[in-house]
C-alpha positions as CSV (number, residue, x, y, z in Angstrom):
1,M,3.0,-15.1,16.8
2,S,2.8,-18.9,15.1
3,E,5.2,-17.7,12.1
4,S,8.9,-17.9,12.2
5,I,11.1,-14.8,13.8
6,P,13.8,-13.8,11.7
7,L,17.1,-13.7,13.7
8,K,18.6,-11.6,10.9
9,P,15.9,-9.8,9.3
10,L,16.1,-8.9,5.5
11,G,13.6,-6.2,5.4
12,K,11.0,-4.0,7.1
13,E,8.5,-6.8,7.7
14,D,11.2,-9.2,9.1
15,I,12.7,-5.9,11.3
16,R,9.1,-5.6,12.6
17,K,8.7,-9.2,13.5
18,L,11.9,-9.6,15.3
19,E,11.5,-6.2,17.2
20,S,7.8,-7.3,18.2
21,A,8.9,-10.5,19.1
22,L,12.0,-9.0,21.5
23,L,9.7,-6.6,22.9
24,A,6.7,-9.1,23.8
25,M,9.4,-11.4,25.6
26,V,10.9,-8.4,27.5
27,L,7.8,-7.1,28.7
28,F,6.6,-10.4,30.1
29,S,9.9,-11.3,31.4
30,Q,10.1,-11.3,35.4
31,E,12.9,-9.0,35.5
32,T,10.9,-6.4,33.5
33,L,7.7,-7.0,35.5
34,E,9.4,-6.4,38.8
35,A,11.3,-3.2,37.7
36,L,7.8,-1.9,36.3
37,K,6.5,-2.0,40.0
38,N,8.8,1.0,40.8
39,P,6.5,4.1,39.9
40,H,9.7,6.3,39.4
41,E,10.6,3.5,36.4
42,R,7.5,3.0,34.9
43,L,7.0,6.3,32.9
44,T,10.4,5.9,30.8
45,W,10.9,2.2,30.8
46,V,8.5,1.0,28.2
47,D,9.9,3.6,25.9
48,S,13.6,2.5,26.6
49,L,12.5,-0.8,25.9
50,Y,10.9,-0.3,22.8
51,T,14.0,1.8,21.6
52,A,16.3,-1.1,22.6
53,A,14.1,-3.8,20.8
54,A,13.8,-1.6,17.7
55,A,17.7,-0.7,17.7
56,F,18.6,-4.5,18.1
57,A,16.2,-5.5,15.3
58,R,17.5,-3.1,13.0
59,E,21.3,-3.7,14.0
60,K,20.6,-7.5,13.2
61,A,19.3,-6.4,9.7
62,G,22.7,-4.7,9.2
63,M,21.7,-1.0,9.4
64,P,24.3,1.4,10.6
65,A,23.7,3.4,13.9
66,S,22.9,6.7,12.3
67,Q,20.2,5.2,10.2
68,I,18.5,3.4,13.4
69,A,18.9,6.9,15.2
70,D,17.1,8.6,12.2
71,E,14.5,5.9,12.1
72,I,13.6,5.8,15.7
73,G,14.2,9.1,16.8
74,V,16.7,9.2,19.2
75,T,20.7,10.1,19.3
76,E,23.3,7.6,17.9
77,A,24.8,7.6,21.2
78,T,21.6,6.0,22.8
79,I,21.4,3.5,19.7
80,R,24.9,2.2,20.4
81,K,24.4,2.3,24.3
82,H,21.4,0.0,23.9
83,I,23.0,-2.4,21.1
84,K,26.3,-2.9,23.4
85,G,23.8,-3.6,26.5
86,E,25.2,-0.8,28.2
87,T,21.5,0.1,29.5
88,K,19.3,-2.1,31.1
89,A,16.8,-2.0,28.5
90,G,19.6,-3.1,26.3
91,Q,20.8,-6.0,28.5
92,L,17.1,-7.3,28.6
93,V,16.7,-7.0,24.8
94,L,19.9,-9.1,24.4
95,K,18.7,-11.7,27.0
96,A,15.5,-11.9,24.9
97,Y,17.4,-12.2,21.6
98,E,19.4,-15.1,23.1
99,R,16.5,-16.9,24.3
100,L,14.5,-16.3,20.8
101,S,17.8,-17.9,19.1
102,K,17.8,-21.0,21.3
103,E,14.4,-21.6,22.2
104,G,12.2,-19.8,19.7
105,F,9.3,-17.3,20.4
106,K,8.2,-18.0,24.0
107,V,6.6,-15.8,26.7
108,D,6.4,-17.3,29.9
109,L,4.1,-15.4,31.8
110,P,5.1,-15.1,35.6
111,P,3.1,-17.5,38.0
112,E,0.9,-14.8,39.6
113,I,-0.1,-13.6,36.5
114,A,-0.8,-17.0,34.9
115,A,-2.8,-18.1,38.1
116,T,-4.9,-14.8,38.1
117,S,-5.5,-15.4,34.4
118,M,-6.5,-19.3,34.8
119,Q,-8.9,-18.1,37.7
120,E,-10.4,-15.4,35.4
121,L,-10.7,-17.9,32.7
122,S,-12.5,-20.2,35.0
123,R,-14.9,-17.6,36.1
124,L,-15.8,-16.6,32.5
125,R,-16.4,-20.2,31.4
126,E,-18.6,-20.7,34.6
127,K,-20.8,-17.3,33.4
128,V,-21.0,-18.7,29.8
129,E,-22.5,-21.9,31.1
130,R,-24.7,-20.3,33.2
131,V,-25.8,-18.1,30.2
132,R,-26.2,-20.9,27.9
133,S,-28.3,-22.9,30.4
134,L,-30.6,-19.8,30.6
135,L,-30.8,-19.2,27.1
136,N,-31.6,-23.1,26.7
137,E,-34.5,-22.7,29.3
138,A,-35.9,-19.3,27.4
139,L,-35.8,-21.0,24.2
140,S,-37.5,-24.3,25.8
141,E,-40.1,-21.9,27.2
142,L,-40.7,-20.0,24.0
143,S,-41.2,-23.2,22.0
144,S,-43.7,-24.5,24.3
């Protein structure tokens, strides 16, 4: 997401950008990743995070809770709880919004995920080099 994320969305596209940024920032936060390790939380948590991010983005665009509830398909009470930070998902989205407003869009992978990703990237680069070498050898043999 190299384009700017609107903190006060003006239309549907801006709402989508803000909601996507908030959801990405929350999903990759250390707190969320820890919570998702609990199998009892896992099934409902991602849905709650989406609902909170969607509600928050729409509220920042000036939509009333009743319209947000109709659009997202949940109750007004659920919308209000998320927006006020009375739910864990709402609290995480609020933190993400505050980070977004101070630092811009930034997703910091937890160290264990980043290390694993870097190791996998190194392995893939080595494989590509081996394939490239084999291909060059085969092309050399074919041309002789």
